C-alpha positions, -999 to +999 in steps of 0.1 A: +152-184+218+157-159+247+165-131+223+134-138+203+114-136+235+128-102+245+123-088+210+088-103+209+078-086+241+085-052+227+058-059+201+034-079+222-002-067+224-038-078+227-056-092+257-078-122+260-068-156+246-035-157+228-031-172+193-008-202+191+018-179+176+017-156+206+025-186+229+051-199+204+069-165+206+069-167+244+048-135+247+031-140+281+034-105+293+016-075+278+023-038+283+009-024+251-013+001+270+018+020+280+037+016+247+029+034+214+025+015+182+057+028+168+078+015+197+114+018+184+136-013+183+167-011+206+189-024+178+203-006+148+201-036+126+181-035+094+148-055+091+159-089+076+144-123+079+172-134+102+165-105+126+127-111+127+111-126+157+089-157+152+059-134+156+070-111+129+078-140+105+043-155+109+027-120+105+046-114+073+035-148+060-002-141+068-001-107+051+017-121+020-009-149+016-037-123+018-021-100-008-014-130-032-050-142-030-068-108-031-049-096-061-055-129-079-092-127-071-093-093-088-074-104-119-085-140-124-118-131-143-100-111-170-095-139-196-130-154-196-156-133-178-163-109-208-170-139-231-193-155-205-212-122-200-215-118-238-229-154-241-259-144-219-265-112-238-247-086-216-234-055-233-198-044-230-209-015-208-225-038-183-194-060-183-173-030-177-194-020-147-189-055-132-151-049-134-153-012-123-175-017-093-148-035-075-125-004-073-155+019-068-166-001-037-131+002-023-130+039-028-161+043-007-155+017+020-117+019+027-120+052+047-150+038+066-131+006+075-101+028+085-122+050+107-139+021+126-108-002+127-101+007+164-136-005+174-136-036+153-099-046+158-073-050+131-070-088+135-108-094+134-112-071+104-083-088+086-096-123+091-132-114+086-125-095+054-106-124+039-134-148+048-161-126+031-139-121+000-134-159-003-171-167+001-180-140-024-155-155-049-172-189-045-206-173-050-195-157-082-185-191-096-220-205-089-236-179-112-229-202-141-264-218-135-282-186-144-289-180-181-309-148-178-289-117-187-305-095-160-301-121-133-265-130-142-253-094-144-272-082-113-258-111-092-223-107-106-225-070-097-236-079-062-209-106-058-181-082-069-193-056-044-192-081-016-159-094-027-145-059-028-159-052+007-140-082+021-107-073+003-111-036+013-114-046+050-085-070+051-061-048+031-069-017+052-063-037+083-030-051+069-014-017+066-021-010+103-007-044+112+025-037+092+030-004+111+023-022+144+045-052+139+074-036+119+078-001+134+114+003+121+110-017+089+076-005+076+087-001+039+107-032+039+078-053+052+054-036+027+078-042-001+079-079+007+041-080+008+039-061-025+061-088-040+032-112-035+007-086-047+026-085-080+027-123-081-011-124-076-016-102-106+009-123-126-006-157-119-043-146-118-051-143-155-031-174-167-045-195-138-080-183-145-077-191-182-062-225-176-089-236-151-116-222-174-102-242-203-100-273-181-135-273-166-155-242-175-166-211-158-172-224-123-138-240-115-115-208-113-138-192-087-143-224-067-105-231-065-095-195-056-124-190-032-118-223-013-080-214-011-090-180+004-113-196+030-087-222+039-060-195+043-084-174+064-087-204+088-049-207+088-045-170+095-067-174+125-039-195+140-009-177+124-018-140+129-009-127+164-033-106+184-030-069+179-035-038+200-055-046+232-071-011+233-088-015+199-123-010+213-115+018+237-096+045+218-116+071+198-119+068+161-098+092+139-109+122+118-103+121+081-107+159+078-080+165+104-057+142+085-063+160+052-054+193+068-017+182+068-002+192+035+023+163+034-005+138+039-026+154+011+003+155-014+013+119-006-023+108-011-023+126-045+009+108-054-007+075-044-036+081-067-013+090-096+007+058-090-025+038-093-035+057-124-002+048-140-007+012-130-041+008-146-040+034-174-032+011-203-054-019-193-081-012-219-059+002-247-025-016-248-038-047-266-055-026-293-022-006-297-004-039-304-029-052-329-009-041-360+018-066-351-007-096-350+007-110-318-011-139-302-031-134-271-003-151-251+023-127-264+001-097-256-004-111-222+034-112-217+035-074-223+011-069-194+030-094-172+062-075-178+049-046-158+037-068-129+070-088-130+092-057-128+070-043-100+072-075-080+109-080-084+118-044-075+093-039-046+115-054-019+145-034-030+126-001-028+112-010+006+147-018+018+160+016+005+131+035+020+139+022+055+175+033+054+183+058+082+203+090+079+184+107+050+154+127+060+124+123+037+141+095+017+107+078+011+094+110-006+126+113-026+121+077-039+084+085-047+094+116-067+120+095-087+093+069-094+069+095-107+096+108-130+103+073-142+066+068-149+065+100-169+094+088-191+078+054-196+045+069-208+063+094-230+080+066-250+055+037-248+032+055-274+056+069-285+048+106-282+038+118-317+062+148-313+091+123-315+081+112-350+088+076-342+069+045-353+055+020-327+082-005-320+076-036-299+110-034-283+104+002-272+070-007-259+085-036-238+114-014-225+089+013-215+067-012-197+097-025-178+107+010-167+071+016-157+071-015-135+102-005-116+088+031-113+054+020-100+072+001-072+092+032-064+059+052-061+038+028-042+061+009-018+075+039+002+041+054+008+036+038+043+071+049+054+064+085+041+031+086+061+048+073+093+074+100+090+047+126+085+026+115+114+056+115+137+066+150+126+031+165+131+026+149+165-005+129+156-016+103+182+006+072+179-023+047+180-046+025+160-071+053+153-045+074+134-031+046+114-065+032+107-076+065+091-042+067+073-045+032+058-082+038+048-074+071+032-045+058+011-061+026+000-092+047-010-069+070-031-052+039-046-086+025-056-096+058-070-066+058-093-073+022-103-109+033-113-100+065-130-070+052-150-088+030-175-117+054-178-094+084-186-073+063-209-102+050-229-118+085-232-085+101-244-077+073-268-112+077-284-107+114-287-072+114-300-050+083-303-029+060-281+003+081-285-013+113-275-033+096-246-001+082-231+017+115-236-010+133-217-006+109-188+032+114-190+026+151-185+003+144-155+030+122-140+057+149-146+036+176-129+030+154-099+067+147-098+074+185-097+049+190-069+062+161-048+099+172-054+092+209-046+074+200-014+101+175-003+129+201-009+109+227+011+103+203+039+140+193+041+151+229+042+125+237+069+136+207+090+172+216+086+165+251+098+146+238+128+174+214+137+199+242+135+179+265+157+175+238+183+212+229+183+229+244+214+262+250+195+243+274+172+226+293+201+256+298+224+240+274+249+262+258+276+261+221+281+266+212+318+269+176+331+239+164+351+217+193+341+214+192+303+212+222+279+205+255+296+195+284+273+220+310+287+242+332+265+279+334+275+288+370+283+324+381+284+336+387+320+306+370+335+309+338+354+286+310+343+258+301+369+265+273+394+248+240+392+225+249+421+215+282+403+208+263+371+186+238+390+166+267+403+162+280+367+149+246+356+126+240+386+120+273+404+096+257+429 
């Protein structure tokens, strides 16, 4: 218990009343105003469950619950909402906007939540966002009483916007909480959370369909919404307080952030990863129609991507947090982009290959895509943390609030653009050419990411060599440090007193 207390104190923050978990962890003291967010752990051990403090375990549980419910709330309407909208006379375009406005709202609001996160506080934003999302989900289920097309669609549109606002707030805050609570295991923690994100996408559609078949339109929303609200109340007790200077530090600048090339390129890769994730949503089922699969079997093809993503996310997070290889997160992201390019090249397959569509090849390509998507998206936070450290950005909530807002906005942009681009290209050409074009886009992004990573590694290697005293002829003296003096034949080295004068001439 004493070791847990000592480890917990290095992460303690937040003033005012403590949550029960803060008291459980033994965190009575607080010195977060003198410690940066990325306070390094004294140990060299990897982040594993056995090495986590009680505080970290409860934080990871809170974030995992949020990811599970938020992803389920996004996907749960897929099996039955289009039929319900059609029954009141809504067009497919109107139904599509109800789906698309969710991602569109996140594109706009995530950077705003990230900017003002220091003022609102990450814990308050996380819990408040989850509460708003849960209430909006319940409200969406109550729309079953409206039979008017205009009223049903307009209120559905409004409910999805509010639902997206809540999820945008809590997900943006969750990234900052991960950086704050797991400074040396950012990618491992994110990989664990993304496991539950994938599970949410997996269980959402079948859960929604089963509840709809059991009791109609209202039940899926009521069940999930009530679960979200209850977990929100639970998180009030589980989630520890975060940085105590939330309301005092200045908000960050998105423009300053985008001036850093590494941030911009990583943001582009994030968007491309989200495009790869959502690209086939409107077209894959049509592509499989010639095989006369049942709706259940077609659903299994979609679930294959989510399952492979969920299963591999913790592994990619663990690898990204390994020490000793500079830029390993970006290397993994580059390999993920290459894997996605291969998957999209064969899922069609590309007409240049002269192959017919084969279910086993489609399934294999989707499995490769799932593993590749995890390799692209899970290391993002680790890559950004490395970049902010290298460029000397302020190590506080303002910086990481802006970072999390920017990257979740880019992710949402990809989720929005992917289906639109896929549908347009499939209408103009055919499925094989549409997926081949996306394969080319992924490959180009892979080349950009790889070239930049190689350039950065060479640049850092040169900088390390130039700062190494053994390469500069510097002399290492005990008690003084490294003094930049060249050794000259026949000349005696300066005394310790003379070196002290060189260091501090006053």
